[in-house]
MARKE-604603 format. One record per residue (C-alpha): residue in one letter; x, y, z. Coordinates in steps of 0.2 Angstrom, whole numbers, padded with zeros to 4 digits, always signed. Example, Ala and Ser with C-alpha at 12.3 -4.5 7.8 and 13.67 -1.06 7.14 Angstrom:
REM residues 2
A+0062-0022+0039;S+0068-0005+0036;
//
This chain:
REM residues 189
M+0139+0127+0553;A+0156+0121+0559;A+0156+0107+0548;R+0151+0118+0534;T+0166+0131+0537;R+0178+0116+0538;Q+0172+0108+0521;W+0174+0126+0513;M+0192+0130+0520;G+0196+0110+0515;N+0191+0115+0498;G+0199+0132+0498;I+0215+0123+0503;V+0214+0109+0489;L+0210+0124+0477;L+0226+0134+0483;V+0238+0117+0481;M+0231+0113+0464;M+0234+0131+0459;L+0250+0131+0464;A+0256+0113+0458;H+0250+0120+0441;G+0262+0136+0440;S+0249+0149+0445;T+0260+0164+0439;G+0251+0174+0451;Y+0246+0188+0438;G+0227+0187+0438;A+0225+0185+0420;A+0216+0174+0409;R+0225+0157+0404;S+0227+0153+0386;E+0214+0140+0381;A+0220+0122+0383;G+0224+0113+0366;D+0228+0128+0358;G+0247+0123+0357;L+0253+0135+0371;P+0257+0130+0390;G+0242+0133+0398;Y+0248+0147+0411;I+0252+0160+0396;A+0241+0174+0400;A+0227+0175+0386;E+0232+0192+0382;D+0249+0186+0377;A+0245+0170+0367;P+0239+0180+0350;M+0255+0188+0348;I+0264+0172+0352;R+0254+0163+0340;Q+0258+0174+0327;W+0277+0175+0331;L+0276+0156+0329;L+0267+0155+0313;A+0279+0167+0307;N+0293+0156+0313;A+0290+0138+0307;G+0298+0126+0315;Y+0300+0132+0334;R+0288+0129+0348;V+0287+0136+0365;V+0296+0127+0377;A+0286+0122+0392;T+0289+0120+0410;E+0287+0099+0410;D+0301+0101+0397;C+0313+0108+0408;D+0326+0095+0416;C+0326+0104+0431;Q+0316+0097+0442;D+0326+0098+0460;E+0330+0117+0454;L+0311+0120+0451;K+0305+0112+0468;E+0319+0123+0477;I+0314+0138+0471;W+0295+0134+0473;A+0299+0131+0491;G+0312+0144+0494;S+0328+0144+0503;G+0327+0153+0519;A+0327+0171+0522;V+0336+0176+0508;W+0325+0166+0494;P+0307+0165+0498;P+0296+0152+0491;N+0290+0157+0473;P+0276+0144+0469;G+0272+0153+0454;Y+0290+0154+0446;L+0290+0147+0426;P+0307+0146+0420;Y+0300+0147+0402;Y+0288+0162+0402;S+0287+0177+0412;R+0277+0194+0411;G+0282+0211+0416;D+0289+0228+0412;F+0306+0224+0402;D+0309+0239+0395;G+0303+0253+0409;D+0290+0260+0398;G+0275+0256+0409;H+0268+0242+0399;A+0270+0224+0403;D+0279+0215+0391;A+0279+0196+0388;A+0295+0183+0386;I+0294+0165+0381;A+0308+0152+0376;V+0307+0143+0361;R+0317+0128+0353;N+0316+0123+0335;G+0323+0106+0336;S+0341+0108+0342;D+0347+0106+0361;T+0347+0126+0360;L+0333+0139+0366;R+0330+0155+0361;F+0321+0169+0372;V+0309+0181+0365;L+0304+0195+0371;F+0287+0204+0365;N+0283+0222+0366;G+0267+0226+0376;A+0266+0244+0371;W+0262+0239+0354;P+0244+0240+0350;R+0236+0223+0351;E+0227+0225+0335;K+0242+0227+0324;A+0246+0212+0313;E+0264+0214+0317;R+0270+0214+0335;R+0288+0218+0337;A+0300+0204+0345;F+0317+0204+0351;V+0325+0186+0348;T+0341+0181+0359;A+0355+0171+0352;A+0354+0153+0353;M+0357+0148+0371;P+0361+0132+0380;A+0346+0121+0384;T+0349+0122+0403;Y+0347+0141+0403;A+0330+0149+0410;M+0325+0166+0414;S+0319+0176+0430;Y+0310+0192+0432;G+0304+0201+0449;A+0305+0197+0466;P+0317+0191+0476;R+0329+0201+0465;P+0331+0220+0469;T+0323+0233+0461;P+0323+0241+0447;Y+0318+0222+0440;R+0327+0215+0427;L+0325+0199+0415;V+0338+0189+0420;I+0343+0173+0407;G+0355+0161+0412;P+0358+0142+0421;F+0349+0138+0437;S+0358+0145+0454;S+0370+0158+0444;H+0368+0177+0442;G+0365+0175+0425;C+0365+0188+0411;V+0354+0204+0413;L+0344+0210+0399;E+0346+0229+0397;S+0335+0239+0388;E+0342+0250+0375;S+0334+0263+0362;D+0318+0257+0352;W+0315+0241+0359;Q+0334+0235+0357;F+0343+0225+0371;R+0358+0218+0374;L+0364+0204+0386;D+0375+0211+0400;C+0384+0195+0406;E+0398+0204+0416;T+0387+0215+0430;E+0381+0206+0445;Y+0362+0207+0448;
//
């Protein structure tokens, strides 16, 4: 009995390490299918609207975590930095889910690139009916390729989507009316 318990615990630890190593976001949602052109960590419910946006905006592709020239920064975020920044093993620099506009619906955000050395961040409104052919998306201006996004803990509530370079306060995406946002780079968040 003790040997089986040790084997089960060992398998559970291996599974946990594998999940953390593959950037699990902790949302519990099914992930997009491998081979569909999207990073595997994108939630299955977000994949159709992202694919649709990509089809309508030819030349863009989703930026994946593997594209980031930031492995040292990611290791630090995943491991944590003392009591101020606890470990965040599910952090993804180019994909986030959360209620960005405060309407009670989970929204999604991705980073895209079109061959240039800049990024654009695209936010998808989760309140729009999933069956609609057209989804509303907000697209930022071009930003440096060194930028990433962050949403949620350990930042204070109410959470805001923050876009900027690693180890900075970044710019806060502030929700305005009718799915419009502005980038506030003055306020420290």
